[in-house]
N, C-alpha and C positions, 0 to 999 in steps of 0.2 A: 637140077638133076640130083637124085639121091645117090649118095656114095655107098658102095657095097660094104657090107659088114666085114671086118677083119677078125672078128671074134671066132676063136676055135670052137669046134663042136663040143669038145669036152667041157669047155667053160659053160656053154649053154646048158649042158646037162647038170652041172653042179648048182647052177642058180635056181633057186626055188621060185616057182611061179608066184607072182605077187598080184594082189588085187589092185585095181586101178585106184591110185591115190587121189585125193581131192586136188583139183587144179591141174590134172593131167588129161590129156586128150585121149579119148577111146581110140582104139585101133593101133596103139603103140604097144607092142608086146611087153616091153620092159618098163612101161610107165614113164618114158622120158618125156620131158616137155617138148612141145612143138619146136622144131628147129634144131633139135639134138637127136639125131638118129641113133640107131642101135650101136653103131660103131663108136668107140670111146676115143677121146682126144689123146694124143701122145703124152706119155707120162702119167696117165690115169688108167691103168689096166682094168680097174673095176668100174669104170664109168664115172658119172658125176658124183658130187659129194654125198648125195643122198644114198648112193649105193654102198657107202661104207657102213651104214647103220645095219647092224645085224638084226634080223627078225627075231623077236623074243621067243617066238614059237620054235624057230630053228635051234636057238641056243639051249632050249630046254629039252631038245631031243624029240619033240613032238612034231609030226608031219604038218606041214603048212596046210592051211585051209584051201579050198578050191578057189579058183579065180572068181572075181566078182564080189569079194568081201564076205563070203559065208564064214561064220564062226563055228567052232566045234560045239558039240552038244553041251548042255548045262552041266551034267555030271562031270564031264572031262574038265571043264573050267574050274569047278569046285575043287577038283583033285590037284590041279597043277598051278593055278595062279597064286594061291596063298603061299605055296612053297617058294615061289620066286620072290614074293615080297619079303618073306622071312629071311631069305638068303641075302637080301640087299642087292640083287641083280635086276630088280624090276625098276623101271622108270628111267632115271637119269643115266645110270650105268649102262642100261640097254641101249641108250641112244648115243653111246660113245663119248660121254662127257668125262668119264673117269672117276666119278664120285657116286657113292652109294646113296640111295634115297632112303631117308629115314622118316617115315610119316610121323608127324607130331601127335602125341597122345592127346586125346580130348581133354580140355581143361574143365576141371570140376570146381567151380567157384564156390566160395563160402556163402552162407546165407546173407551176410552183410553185403558181399559183393553183388549177389543177385538182386538184393534190395536196392542198392545204389544204381545198378544198371536199369532196373525197372522204373524207378521214380526220378532219376536224374537229380536236378538241383533241389528238388523238394526233400530229398533224403538228407541234404545238409541243412536245409532251413529248419526242419522240425526240431532237432536237438538244440539249435541256437535259440529258437523261440521258447523252448522249455526252460533253458537256463536263464534267459532274460526275464521270463515271468516269475521264476523263483526269486531272483535278485530283487525285482520290483516289490514282490510281496514282503520279502524280508525287510526292505527299506521302509515300507509303509508301516510295518509292525513297530519298527524302532522309532520313527519320527512322527507318525500321525495316528495315534491310537483312536479307535472308533468307539462310539458310544454303545454300551450294551443295551439289551432289550429293556424296555420300560422307560426310555428317555432319560435315564440317569447319566450324569457326567462320567467320562472315562475314569478308570481307576487311577491313571497317572495324573489326572488333574485334580484329584480330591485328596486333601490332607488326611492321612491315616496314621494313628488314630486321631479323631477329631476331639478337641477339648470341649466338653459339653458344660463346663462350669464357668463361673465368673469369680475371678480372684481379686483380692484387695490386699495391699500392704498397709498395715496400720501405721500411723505416724510414730508411735513409740518404738517401732522397729529401726528407725533411723532418726533419732531425735535432734541431730545437729545438722546444720546446713552451712558448710564452708569451714575454712580453717579457724575462724573466730568463734565457732561454736554457737552462733546465733540460732535461736529456735526457728524451725522451719514453719512455713505458713501454707496452708491449703486454701487460703482465701482467694477469691476471684479478683484479679487485677482490675482496675478501672479501665474503661475503654468505651467502644461503640456499643450501640444497642443491639440486642439479639432477640430472637423469638423465644418467648417463655413457654408457650403452649402451642402445639401443632394439632393436627387432626387425628394422629395416631395411625395413619395409613401412609404407605410409601409408593413412590413410582420410580422406575428405572430411568436414569438420565440417558437420553438417546446418544448413540455413538459407540464406536469400538476403537481399538488400538492395534498396532502391530505387536508382535511378540518381542518382549524385552528380555535379553539375557539368553542363557542356554541352560540345559538341564530339564528336569521334569516340569511340565507345563502346569501352571496354576492359573485358571481362568476365574475372573471375578466380575461382578457388576458394581456400578456406582448408583446409589439411590439417595433420594432426598425425601424427607417427610413432607407430606402435603401440608401447606400452610406456612412453611418457612420462607420468608422473603429474602432469599440469597441468590446470587448468580450461580446457578447450579452447573452451568457449563465450565465456569472458572474452577469450581470445586472439583469437578470430574477431571479436568486437565491437570490440576495439582496432584490429585491422587495418582494418576497415571505416572507422572514424573517421579513421585516419591517411590512407588513400588518398582519402577524400572531403573532406579539408581544403582550403580554397581557397588555401592557401599552398603546396600540393603541386604535382604534375605537371599537374593540371587547372586551374591558375590562369588566369583570364582567358578561359575557354572553350576552352583548348587541347585538352582531352580530358575525357571523363567516365568514371566507374567504376561497376561493378555487380558485386556478389558473386553467384555462381550456385552451384548444387549439381551441375551436369552438367559433367564434365571436358571433354566434347567441345565445349562452348561457350566454354571458357576460353581466353583469349589467354596467360595465365600462371598459375602456382600459387604461393601463399605457403605454405611448408611449414615447420613447426616440427620441428627435427631434433636428435637427440642428438649430442654431440661426436664419438663414434666414427663414426657414419654421415656426419657432415659431413666428416670427414677422408677418407673414401672417395670422396665425391662432389665435394668441393672441392679436395682435395689438402692436403698438410701440409708444404710447403716452408718456410713461415714457421712456426716452432714456437710457435704460439699458437692459442688457440681463436678461430676466425674464422667468419664467415658468408660466403656467396657466392651468385652466380647461376649456375646450370648451364644454359647455353643449349640443350644437347642434350636436356635433360629439360624445359625450359621451367619450371624451378622456382627461385624465390627461397628459398634454404635459410637459415633463421634458426636459428643455433646456440642450443640451449637454455641452455648455460652463459652466453652473453652476454645472453640474454633475462632470465635470473634475476639476473645480477650486474652487467651493464652494462660500461662501460669507464672507465679511469682519467681520460681526458681530459674526461669529462662530470661529474667530481666528485660522483659518487653520485646524479646526477639521472636516475633510472631511466626515468620517462616520456619525458624528452627523448631519451634514448638509443633507446628503442623507436621513436619517431618517425623518428629518423635511420636506424636499421638497415633498417627496412621501406622507407622512401623510397629509400635508397641502392641496395639490392639490386633493387628493382623498376625503378629507373632503368636498370639494365643490360639489362632486357628491351626497352628503347627504343634500344638500341645506344649508350648513354652510357658513356664510359670514365672512368677515374680522372683527377682534376685535383689541382692543388697550390694552396696558399694564395696568393692574389693580393696581398693587402694586410695585412701583419702588424697585429694588433690588430682587424681587421675580421672579419666573419663568414666562416667557412670554407665553401667550396663543398660542397654536399651530396654531390657525387661524389668528394670527397676521402676517403681512407681514414682516417676520424676514429677508428676503433676502435684504430688503432695510434698515430696522432698527429694533432694539428691544425696542426702546423708553424708556430706563431706566431699563428695565427688563433684566434678564439673559436669554440667548438663551436656548430654550427648544423644543425638537422635539416631545413630547408626549402630548396627551390630558388628560391622566390619569397617571401622573408620578408614583404614588404609586399603580396603578392598581385599585383604588377605587374612588378617588375624582378627579373631573374634574377641570382643570385650565382654567378659562375663564375670559373675560374682557368685557368692554363696547363696543358696536358696533362702528366701524370706521365711521366717518361722511362722508367720501369721497369715499364710495364704488361706483366705476364707472365701467361700462362695457367696459374698454379700456385696459385690460391686467394687469398683476401684477408682 
């Protein structure tokens, strides 16, 4: 049975008619949910909790719209709703929460922000890839120079300037050999047989090596004249070992060496040559079997007679002479000229013509015997382009 309403008539007159709210059953004049009649519970003179919410239209002094949810016309809403928002009474305050509603201003992101929002993780990947590419390119330029057009070897691998002459130190420039002052001798020591005459043509010994040392890279080939009956693989292996020695020209990271099989990549060639071919390519002004560096050919020509027999000043130490003759002739490819003994009794400079004489110094095959300090001497006054 429905309980009669206890609400006074004047109260009903002050209450503005309300549209039926969502969730309320039609037919209830005040929009109460079913089971709650018009009469209010004791202690709630204004009805349920929803009745405490003041209609924003009533608070702004504007008559409430007709029942059924009809809104005021468009012009009226444009005139009044913005002012309520500006005053801070629209929204939360109007619902009785006690806090003014402050609409957040629209965020105006930067171009970078919009770019990141659009492309997501790709926006971070692109700069990382750019930096990585730049670093890789810089590293390649430093450590792996490329060959320029025309198939020529890289500039870092070519000695510049190249010595295009053939120098010789005449015996009278250092007439004594040792503390006793005995005359030096450029005679060929006795020993095994060697090839006197070859065919005058060369072939590259097959094989390559790793890079020895650090610093600017010098690539080279090992060649043998056709017709020389020598173990060419053993010759190539010994040349590799000599040029890669830390007491040689690469000491302290000054340069590095690598044997290659392609002549177009080589800065110089180490060529084992018969005595007759050596005389044609090196000259024969000094009537002795000598080796030389021919700058026009880019070849360090090692005389087979000396490779087999050595030199008198080395007292039969053939491996020591091999180290000297290869290091000496390759030194010419770096534009190093002949030198003289600087301190009698001390090690001879490697650029001294020790095949002919050591001039009072001790035979020495290395420019940096301790791997740090170079042994050098005054320049020889008779540097002539006639062989050595």
